[in-house]
C-alpha positions as CSV (number, residue, x, y, z in Angstrom):
1,X,28.6,-18.2,-56.8
2,X,31.5,-16.5,-55.0
3,X,29.1,-14.6,-52.8
4,X,27.1,-17.7,-51.9
5,X,30.3,-19.6,-51.0
6,X,31.5,-16.7,-48.8
7,X,28.2,-16.6,-47.0
8,X,28.3,-20.3,-46.3
9,X,31.9,-20.0,-45.0
10,X,31.0,-17.1,-42.8
11,X,28.0,-19.1,-41.5
12,X,30.2,-22.1,-40.6
13,X,32.6,-19.7,-38.9
14,X,29.8,-18.1,-36.9
15,X,28.5,-21.5,-35.8
16,X,32.0,-22.7,-34.8
17,X,32.5,-19.5,-32.7
18,X,28.9,-19.0,-31.6
19,X,29.2,-20.2,-28.0
20,X,32.4,-18.4,-26.9
21,X,31.5,-15.3,-28.9
22,X,28.1,-15.2,-27.3
23,X,29.7,-15.4,-23.9
24,X,32.2,-12.7,-24.8
25,X,29.5,-10.5,-26.2
26,X,27.4,-10.8,-23.1
27,X,30.3,-10.0,-20.9
28,X,31.2,-7.0,-23.0
29,X,27.6,-5.8,-22.9
30,X,27.5,-6.2,-19.1
31,X,30.7,-4.3,-18.6
32,X,29.1,-1.3,-20.3
33,X,25.7,-1.6,-18.5
34,X,26.7,0.6,-15.7
35,X,27.7,3.4,-18.1
36,X,24.3,3.0,-19.8
37,X,22.5,3.1,-16.5
38,X,24.3,6.3,-15.5
39,X,23.6,7.9,-18.8
40,X,19.9,7.2,-18.3
41,X,20.0,8.7,-14.8
42,X,21.7,11.8,-16.2
43,X,19.1,12.2,-18.9
44,X,16.3,12.2,-16.3
45,X,18.1,14.5,-13.9
46,X,16.8,17.8,-15.4
47,X,13.2,16.5,-15.2
48,X,13.6,15.5,-11.6
49,X,15.3,18.9,-10.8
50,X,12.2,20.6,-12.4
51,X,9.9,18.5,-10.3
52,X,11.8,19.4,-7.1
53,X,11.7,23.1,-8.1
54,X,7.9,23.0,-8.7
55,X,7.3,21.2,-5.4
56,X,9.4,23.9,-3.6
57,X,7.0,26.5,-5.0
58,X,3.9,24.7,-3.8
59,X,3.5,26.6,-0.5
60,X,3.8,30.0,-2.3
61,X,0.6,29.1,-4.3
62,X,-1.6,29.3,-1.2
63,X,-5.1,27.9,-1.5
64,X,-4.7,27.3,-5.3
65,X,-2.4,24.4,-4.5
66,X,-5.2,22.7,-2.5
67,X,-7.5,22.5,-5.5
68,X,-8.1,18.9,-6.8
69,X,-6.3,19.6,-10.1
70,X,-3.1,21.1,-8.8
71,X,-3.0,18.6,-5.9
72,X,-3.0,15.7,-8.4
73,X,-0.3,17.4,-10.5
74,X,1.9,18.0,-7.4
75,X,1.3,14.4,-6.3
76,X,2.4,13.1,-9.7
77,X,5.6,15.2,-9.5
78,X,6.3,14.0,-6.0
79,X,6.0,10.4,-6.9
80,X,8.2,10.9,-10.0
81,X,10.9,12.8,-8.1
82,X,11.0,10.1,-5.4
83,X,11.1,7.1,-7.7
84,X,14.9,7.2,-8.2
85,X,17.9,5.3,-7.0
86,X,20.5,7.0,-4.8
87,X,24.0,5.8,-4.1
88,X,24.9,7.6,-0.9
89,X,24.3,6.2,2.6
90,X,21.2,7.6,4.2
91,X,21.4,9.0,7.7
92,X,20.8,6.6,10.6
93,X,18.8,9.4,12.1
94,X,18.9,8.1,15.6
95,X,19.0,11.4,17.6
96,X,17.8,10.1,21.0
97,X,16.8,6.8,22.7
98,X,15.3,5.8,26.0
99,X,18.0,4.1,28.0
100,X,18.3,3.6,31.8
101,X,14.8,5.1,32.1
102,X,16.0,8.4,30.6
103,X,15.9,10.0,27.2
104,X,19.6,10.2,26.1
105,X,21.2,11.8,23.1
106,X,23.0,9.5,20.5
107,X,25.9,10.6,18.3
108,X,27.7,8.7,15.6
109,X,31.5,8.3,15.8
110,X,33.8,6.4,13.6
111,X,36.0,4.2,15.8
112,X,38.0,2.6,13.0
113,X,38.0,3.7,9.4
114,X,38.8,1.1,6.7
115,X,38.7,1.3,2.9
116,X,35.6,-0.8,2.5
117,X,33.8,-0.1,5.8
118,X,34.0,1.6,9.1
119,X,33.4,0.5,12.7
120,X,30.7,3.0,13.7
121,X,29.8,3.6,17.3
122,X,26.4,5.0,18.5
123,X,27.7,6.8,21.5
124,X,25.5,7.7,24.5
125,X,27.2,10.3,26.6
126,X,24.6,10.5,29.5
127,X,24.6,6.8,30.4
128,X,26.4,6.4,33.7
129,X,26.2,2.6,33.9
130,X,28.4,0.6,31.6
131,X,26.4,-1.4,29.1
132,X,27.4,-4.6,27.1
133,X,29.2,-3.8,23.9
134,X,27.4,-5.3,20.8
135,X,28.8,-5.3,17.3
136,X,26.0,-5.5,14.7
137,X,27.4,-7.2,11.6
138,X,25.3,-5.8,8.8
139,X,24.8,-7.4,5.4
140,X,26.7,-6.3,2.3
141,X,23.9,-7.2,-0.1
142,X,23.0,-4.2,-2.2
143,X,21.7,-1.9,0.6
144,X,23.6,0.2,3.2
145,X,23.8,-0.8,6.8
146,X,21.2,1.8,7.6
147,X,18.7,-0.9,6.7
148,X,19.2,-2.1,10.3
149,X,18.3,1.3,11.8
150,X,15.4,-0.3,13.7
151,X,17.6,-3.1,14.9
152,X,20.2,-0.6,16.2
153,X,17.6,1.7,17.8
154,X,16.1,-1.2,19.8
155,X,19.5,-2.5,20.9
156,X,20.5,0.9,22.1
157,X,18.0,0.7,25.0
158,X,20.3,-1.7,27.0
159,X,23.5,-1.9,25.0
160,X,26.6,0.0,23.8
161,X,26.1,-0.5,20.1
162,X,28.5,-0.6,17.2
163,X,27.9,-1.5,13.5
164,X,29.8,-2.5,10.4
165,X,29.1,0.5,8.2
166,X,29.9,-0.8,4.7
167,X,30.9,1.6,1.9
168,X,29.7,1.7,-1.7
169,X,32.3,-0.1,-3.8
170,X,31.9,2.4,-6.6
171,X,33.4,5.1,-4.2
172,X,36.5,3.0,-3.3
173,X,39.4,3.6,-5.6
174,X,41.2,0.7,-7.2
175,X,44.3,1.5,-5.2
176,X,42.5,0.1,-2.1
177,X,42.8,-3.3,-3.7
178,X,40.2,-6.1,-3.9
179,X,37.6,-7.0,-1.3
180,X,36.5,-10.6,-1.1
181,X,34.8,-13.0,1.3
182,X,38.0,-13.6,3.3
183,X,38.4,-9.8,3.6
184,X,34.9,-9.6,5.1
185,X,35.9,-12.1,7.7
186,X,39.1,-10.2,8.4
187,X,37.2,-7.0,8.9
188,X,34.9,-8.6,11.5
189,X,37.9,-10.0,13.4
190,X,39.7,-6.6,13.2
191,X,36.6,-4.8,14.5
192,X,36.3,-7.1,17.5
193,X,40.0,-6.7,18.2
194,X,39.4,-2.9,18.2
195,X,36.5,-3.3,20.7
196,X,38.6,-5.6,23.0
197,X,37.4,-8.4,25.3
198,X,33.8,-8.7,26.4
199,X,31.9,-7.7,23.3
200,X,28.9,-9.6,21.8
201,X,28.0,-10.2,18.1
202,X,24.7,-9.9,16.4
203,X,24.6,-10.7,12.7
204,X,21.7,-10.3,10.3
205,X,21.0,-12.3,7.1
206,X,23.9,-12.9,4.6
207,X,26.9,-12.2,6.9
208,X,25.9,-14.9,9.4
209,X,28.3,-17.3,7.5
210,X,31.4,-15.0,7.6
211,X,30.5,-13.8,11.1
212,X,30.4,-17.5,12.4
213,X,33.7,-18.1,10.5
214,X,35.3,-15.1,12.2
215,X,34.3,-16.3,15.7
216,X,35.6,-19.8,14.9
217,X,39.0,-18.5,13.8
218,X,39.2,-16.2,16.9
219,X,38.2,-19.0,19.2
220,X,40.8,-21.4,17.7
221,X,43.5,-18.7,18.1
222,X,42.4,-18.1,21.7
223,X,42.0,-14.4,20.8
224,X,41.0,-12.5,24.0
225,X,38.6,-10.4,21.9
226,X,36.5,-13.4,20.9
227,X,32.9,-12.3,21.5
228,X,31.1,-13.7,24.5
229,X,27.9,-14.4,22.6
230,X,26.8,-14.5,18.9
231,X,23.3,-14.0,17.7
232,X,22.7,-15.2,14.2
233,X,19.4,-13.9,12.7
234,X,17.8,-15.2,9.5
235,X,21.2,-16.2,8.0
236,X,22.0,-18.8,5.3
237,X,24.2,-21.2,7.3
238,X,22.9,-24.2,5.3
239,X,20.8,-23.3,2.3
240,X,20.2,-27.0,1.5
241,X,17.6,-26.9,4.3
242,X,14.2,-25.8,3.1
243,X,15.5,-23.9,0.1
244,X,13.7,-20.7,-0.9
245,X,13.3,-19.1,-4.3
246,X,16.4,-17.0,-3.6
247,X,18.4,-20.2,-2.9
248,X,17.1,-21.9,-6.0
249,X,18.0,-18.9,-8.2
250,X,21.6,-19.0,-6.9
251,X,21.7,-22.8,-7.6
252,X,20.2,-22.5,-11.1
253,X,23.2,-21.2,-12.9
254,X,27.0,-21.9,-12.8
255,X,29.2,-19.3,-11.2
256,X,30.6,-18.1,-14.5
257,X,27.1,-17.2,-15.6
258,X,26.9,-14.8,-12.7
259,X,30.2,-13.3,-13.7
260,X,29.2,-12.9,-17.3
261,X,25.7,-11.5,-16.7
262,X,25.8,-9.6,-13.5
263,X,29.3,-8.0,-13.2
264,X,29.8,-4.5,-14.6
265,X,32.5,-1.8,-14.4
266,X,32.2,1.5,-12.5
267,X,32.2,4.4,-14.9
268,X,35.1,6.9,-15.0
269,X,33.3,9.7,-13.2
270,X,33.4,7.9,-9.8
271,X,36.3,7.3,-7.4
272,X,36.1,3.6,-7.9
273,X,36.5,4.0,-11.7
274,X,37.4,0.7,-13.4
275,X,36.5,-1.5,-10.4
276,X,34.4,-4.5,-11.3
277,X,31.3,-4.7,-9.2
278,X,27.9,-6.2,-8.9
279,X,25.8,-3.0,-9.2
280,X,23.3,-2.2,-6.5
281,X,20.8,-1.3,-9.1
282,X,20.8,-4.8,-10.5
283,X,20.3,-6.3,-7.0
284,X,17.4,-3.9,-6.4
285,X,15.9,-4.7,-9.8
286,X,15.9,-8.4,-8.7
287,X,14.2,-7.6,-5.4
288,X,11.6,-5.4,-7.0
289,X,10.8,-7.9,-9.8
290,X,10.0,-10.6,-7.1
291,X,7.2,-8.3,-5.8
292,X,6.4,-6.1,-8.7
293,X,2.7,-5.9,-8.0
294,X,3.2,-4.9,-4.4
295,X,5.6,-2.1,-5.2
296,X,3.4,-0.8,-8.0
297,X,0.4,-0.8,-5.6
298,X,2.5,1.1,-3.0
299,X,3.3,3.8,-5.5
300,X,-0.3,4.1,-6.6
301,X,-1.3,4.4,-3.0
302,X,1.4,7.0,-2.4
303,X,0.0,9.1,-5.3
304,X,-3.5,8.8,-4.0
305,X,-2.5,9.8,-0.5
306,X,-0.7,12.9,-1.7
307,X,-3.5,13.8,-4.1
308,X,-5.9,13.5,-1.1
309,X,-3.7,15.7,1.1
310,X,-2.9,12.9,3.5
311,X,0.8,13.9,3.8
312,X,1.5,12.2,7.1
313,X,0.4,8.8,5.8
314,X,2.2,9.4,2.6
315,X,5.4,10.1,4.4
316,X,5.6,6.6,5.8
317,X,5.7,5.2,2.3
318,X,8.2,7.8,1.2
319,X,10.5,7.1,4.1
320,X,10.5,3.4,3.3
321,X,11.4,3.9,-0.4
322,X,14.0,6.5,0.4
323,X,15.9,3.7,2.2
324,X,14.9,1.0,-0.2
325,X,16.1,2.9,-3.2
326,X,19.5,3.7,-1.7
327,X,21.8,1.1,-3.2
328,X,25.3,-0.1,-2.6
329,X,27.6,-1.8,-5.2
330,X,29.5,-4.9,-4.1
331,X,32.9,-5.8,-5.3
332,X,33.0,-8.6,-7.9
333,X,35.2,-10.7,-5.6
334,X,32.9,-10.5,-2.6
335,X,29.7,-11.1,-4.6
336,X,30.9,-14.1,-6.6
337,X,32.7,-15.7,-3.7
338,X,29.6,-15.4,-1.5
339,X,27.3,-16.9,-4.1
340,X,29.7,-19.8,-4.7
341,X,30.8,-20.5,-1.1
342,X,27.6,-19.8,0.8
343,X,24.7,-20.4,-1.6
344,X,26.0,-22.9,-4.2
345,X,28.6,-25.1,-2.4
346,X,27.4,-24.5,1.2
347,X,31.0,-25.0,2.3
348,X,30.6,-24.0,6.0
349,X,27.7,-26.5,6.5
350,X,29.8,-29.2,4.9
351,X,32.9,-28.5,7.0
352,X,34.9,-27.4,4.0
353,X,35.0,-23.6,4.2
354,X,38.6,-22.2,4.0
355,X,39.8,-18.8,5.1
356,X,43.1,-18.0,3.4
357,X,44.1,-21.7,3.1
358,X,43.0,-22.4,6.6
359,X,40.0,-24.7,7.4
360,X,37.3,-22.9,9.4
361,X,36.3,-25.1,12.4
362,X,33.2,-24.0,14.3
363,X,33.8,-26.9,16.7
364,X,36.6,-24.7,18.2
365,X,34.0,-22.4,19.6
366,X,33.7,-23.3,23.3
367,X,33.1,-20.1,25.3
368,X,30.9,-18.0,22.9
369,X,27.2,-18.7,23.5
370,X,25.0,-19.2,20.4
371,X,21.5,-17.8,19.8
372,X,19.8,-18.4,16.4
373,X,16.6,-16.6,15.3
374,X,14.3,-17.5,12.4
375,X,11.0,-16.3,11.1
376,X,8.1,-18.6,10.4
377,X,7.2,-16.9,7.1
378,X,10.7,-16.1,5.9
379,X,10.8,-16.4,2.1
380,X,14.5,-15.4,1.9
381,X,16.1,-17.7,4.5
382,X,14.1,-20.9,5.1
383,X,13.4,-22.5,8.5
384,X,16.3,-24.5,9.6
385,X,18.9,-22.7,7.6
386,X,20.1,-20.6,10.5
387,X,19.6,-23.2,13.3
388,X,22.0,-25.4,11.3
389,X,24.7,-23.5,13.2
390,X,24.0,-25.6,16.3
391,X,25.1,-28.8,14.7
392,X,28.3,-27.2,13.5
393,X,29.3,-25.7,17.0
394,X,30.0,-29.1,18.5
395,X,32.3,-27.6,21.2
396,X,29.4,-25.7,22.8
397,X,27.6,-27.4,25.7
398,X,23.8,-27.6,25.4
399,X,23.2,-24.7,27.9
400,X,25.3,-22.4,25.7
401,X,22.9,-22.9,22.7
402,X,19.4,-21.4,22.2
403,X,17.1,-21.2,19.2
404,X,14.0,-18.9,18.7
405,X,11.5,-19.4,16.0
406,X,9.3,-16.3,15.7
407,X,5.8,-17.1,14.5
408,X,4.0,-14.8,12.1
409,X,7.0,-12.9,10.7
410,X,8.8,-12.9,7.4
411,X,12.5,-12.0,6.8
412,X,12.4,-8.4,7.8
413,X,10.1,-9.1,10.7
414,X,12.9,-11.0,12.4
415,X,15.0,-7.8,13.0
416,X,12.5,-5.0,12.4
417,X,9.0,-4.0,13.5
418,X,6.8,-4.6,16.5
419,X,7.4,-8.4,16.9
420,X,11.2,-7.8,16.8
421,X,10.9,-5.3,19.6
422,X,8.4,-7.1,21.8
423,X,9.2,-10.8,21.2
424,X,12.6,-11.3,19.5
425,X,14.6,-8.6,21.2
426,X,14.0,-9.9,24.7
427,X,15.6,-13.2,23.6
428,X,18.6,-11.4,22.3
429,X,18.9,-9.2,25.5
430,X,18.6,-12.2,27.8
431,X,21.4,-14.1,26.0
432,X,23.7,-11.1,26.1
433,X,22.9,-10.5,29.8
434,X,23.5,-14.1,30.7
435,X,27.0,-14.0,29.0
436,X,28.1,-10.6,30.1
């Protein structure tokens, strides 16, 4: 009888505390998720080291390595060794470009170093004619800024190019402080002030909102370093317009759900130990799950190409996944504030976005020309979401605004690939040339 009474009492207590306890339990589990992920990686490390060692011995086996059996075995080891996440920025690997009808060398130099990101310059020493300065504002969305390598390479033909080179939050010590949405805006403003008057802005995807906010604040302050033009490409200015699956996922849950279920803590072994982050491996998992069949098919094709000795064709797939699997952690503050302000509450589109208790007013922009670019098949940022910037920039005269809808491209095709180079880039170049 005593045992039954105690069980009933414990059951009532569990029911009374179930909701908050479940939340607390979920949050506690998520805080430890990063440690579990790292332990799993550490467990697989010896196997991957063994695969690399075996692949390194392949050439010493001579013709034996070209037999069907060994070739399949080496192909399997190659796919296994490459199917891993990395957390270091890949190289931009832009050695030379064709500029001013000549092949010129390109070198990277950090112009301004900040805790969470650097202003990186792609310097061309042999170009005699001054070219327009362009700051590429890269996304901070789970991948490094090297994702825009193709964008930068194309721009370098006719421009002096800089980029926001964001750092992995797990490598930034707690002593550097927090980094939120307002800090992102401050970094963009600070980078333009470092470049000085006459520069141009090109923003891709997620940072279009903070980039537009930065220009609005600079314009209102009559900052002499306000960019002469801003190109916003496939960015979520107003996600209420033709919402995509990505937009619907962001709207589906309250912001505290994102904090409980997606925020983890950097393990002790890294410089950012103790920092709360949205891990890059979670973001990548979400991306992969949206196209699981395609990624699986790509890895099967990679195995077959390697097994058939078609190393050149296989290298294209390997290069893509080397970049795709390089992930960057975002700070808790930046991730949650971006989800809430940009994707859930669409504050900029409603005229309600605040930056450090100051209302952001795009209508203050009067001298910075606007070009918006969208892709017809973009399943990340729907048609009309980026062009919504035109309605917000009420201070710009009609001839200062342009919009380009590129047929036949998805999200990445807006800023990468043949149609970007041949059809989109000329629009960008002409806008910059007109305002330079």
